[in-house]
C-alpha positions as CSV (number, residue, x, y, z in Angstrom):
1,X,16.1,-14.7,-24.1
2,X,18.9,-17.5,-24.0
3,X,18.7,-20.8,-22.3
4,X,21.6,-19.4,-19.9
5,X,19.3,-16.3,-19.4
6,X,16.3,-18.3,-18.8
7,X,18.4,-20.6,-16.3
8,X,19.7,-17.4,-14.6
9,X,16.4,-15.7,-14.3
10,X,14.8,-19.1,-12.6
11,X,17.4,-19.2,-10.1
12,X,16.6,-15.5,-9.1
13,X,13.2,-16.3,-9.0
14,X,13.7,-19.3,-6.7
15,X,15.9,-17.0,-4.3
16,X,13.7,-14.4,-4.3
17,X,10.9,-17.1,-3.4
18,X,12.9,-18.4,-0.7
19,X,13.5,-15.2,0.8
20,X,9.8,-14.2,1.1
21,X,9.4,-17.8,2.6
22,X,11.7,-16.9,4.9
23,X,10.5,-13.4,5.9
24,X,6.9,-15.2,6.4
25,X,8.4,-17.8,8.9
26,X,9.9,-15.2,10.7
27,X,6.6,-13.0,10.8
28,X,3.7,-15.5,11.2
29,X,0.7,-14.0,9.2
30,X,-1.3,-11.9,11.3
31,X,0.9,-11.9,14.7
32,X,3.1,-9.1,16.2
33,X,6.5,-10.8,16.9
34,X,8.7,-9.9,19.7
35,X,10.6,-6.8,19.4
36,X,7.9,-4.7,17.4
37,X,6.8,-1.1,18.6
38,X,3.5,-0.6,19.7
39,X,2.6,1.3,16.3
40,X,2.9,-2.1,14.5
41,X,-0.8,-3.3,14.9
42,X,-0.4,-5.9,11.8
43,X,1.3,-7.6,9.3
44,X,0.4,-9.8,6.2
45,X,1.3,-11.2,2.9
46,X,0.1,-9.0,0.1
47,X,-2.7,-10.0,-2.1
48,X,-2.1,-10.6,-5.8
49,X,-2.9,-7.2,-7.2
50,X,-0.6,-5.7,-4.6
51,X,1.9,-8.2,-5.6
52,X,2.1,-7.3,-9.3
53,X,2.7,-3.7,-8.4
54,X,6.0,-4.7,-6.0
55,X,4.4,-5.2,-2.8
56,X,5.2,-8.2,-0.7
57,X,4.2,-7.9,2.8
58,X,1.7,-4.9,4.4
59,X,2.1,-3.7,8.0
60,X,-0.6,-2.2,9.3
61,X,0.0,0.7,11.9
62,X,-2.1,2.4,14.6
63,X,-0.8,5.9,13.2
64,X,-0.1,6.3,10.1
65,X,-1.8,3.5,8.0
66,X,0.0,1.2,5.6
67,X,3.5,0.5,5.2
68,X,4.5,-1.6,2.4
69,X,7.4,-4.0,2.2
70,X,9.0,-5.7,-0.8
71,X,11.7,-8.6,0.1
72,X,14.6,-9.0,-2.0
73,X,17.4,-11.5,-1.7
74,X,20.4,-9.2,-2.8
75,X,21.4,-5.8,-2.8
76,X,21.7,-6.1,-6.6
77,X,17.9,-6.7,-6.9
78,X,17.1,-4.2,-4.7
79,X,19.2,-1.8,-6.5
80,X,17.1,-2.8,-9.7
81,X,13.7,-2.2,-7.8
82,X,14.6,1.3,-6.7
83,X,16.0,2.2,-10.4
84,X,12.8,0.6,-12.1
85,X,9.9,1.1,-9.5
86,X,7.4,3.9,-10.0
87,X,6.9,5.6,-6.7
88,X,3.9,7.7,-8.0
89,X,0.6,6.3,-8.6
90,X,-1.8,8.6,-7.3
91,X,-0.6,9.2,-3.8
92,X,3.2,9.0,-3.1
93,X,4.0,5.5,-2.0
94,X,6.9,4.7,-0.1
95,X,7.9,0.5,-0.3
96,X,10.4,-0.2,2.5
97,X,13.0,-2.8,1.2
98,X,14.2,-5.6,3.3
99,X,16.8,-7.8,1.8
100,X,16.4,-11.1,3.4
101,X,20.0,-13.1,2.9
102,X,20.3,-17.0,3.3
103,X,22.6,-16.6,6.0
104,X,20.1,-14.1,8.0
105,X,18.8,-15.6,11.6
106,X,15.3,-14.7,12.5
107,X,16.9,-11.8,14.9
108,X,18.8,-10.2,11.9
109,X,15.6,-10.1,9.6
110,X,13.3,-8.9,12.4
111,X,16.2,-6.2,13.0
112,X,16.5,-5.4,9.4
113,X,12.6,-5.3,9.1
114,X,12.2,-2.9,11.9
115,X,14.9,-0.4,10.4
116,X,13.1,-0.2,7.4
117,X,9.5,0.0,8.3
118,X,10.7,2.8,11.0
119,X,12.4,4.9,8.3
120,X,9.6,4.5,6.2
121,X,7.2,5.5,9.0
122,X,9.5,8.3,10.0
123,X,9.8,9.5,6.4
124,X,6.0,9.4,5.9
125,X,5.3,11.4,9.2
126,X,7.9,14.0,8.1
127,X,6.3,14.2,4.5
128,X,3.0,14.8,6.1
129,X,4.4,17.4,8.4
130,X,5.7,19.2,5.3
131,X,2.2,18.7,3.6
132,X,3.7,16.7,0.8
133,X,1.7,13.5,1.8
């Protein structure tokens, strides 16, 4: 890796850390923020072993168990994650992607998160109804 590539890598990591930090500030660990549906019980930062598998946050639900969230700071980063992510490790895992941009307000981040986890929940319920999950 050249020095320029290392610099861009470091900038990307810092931007990603900023997106995760911003997300965490919006959803204080363990609290249910306003505007979340009743089926959202708890949300927390993923432990290191899950973080290494591409999971940044975990939403515990009242009906389907856990929904995993990956935070990205750009659409390009989200696309790379989708292309290289192994979705099968034992059971099929759905990871909801939330793109947190620098200009996003807390309301926008809540809205994006709700959309992502609601979509993941819908897909999981559909998969279970078909016997896939």
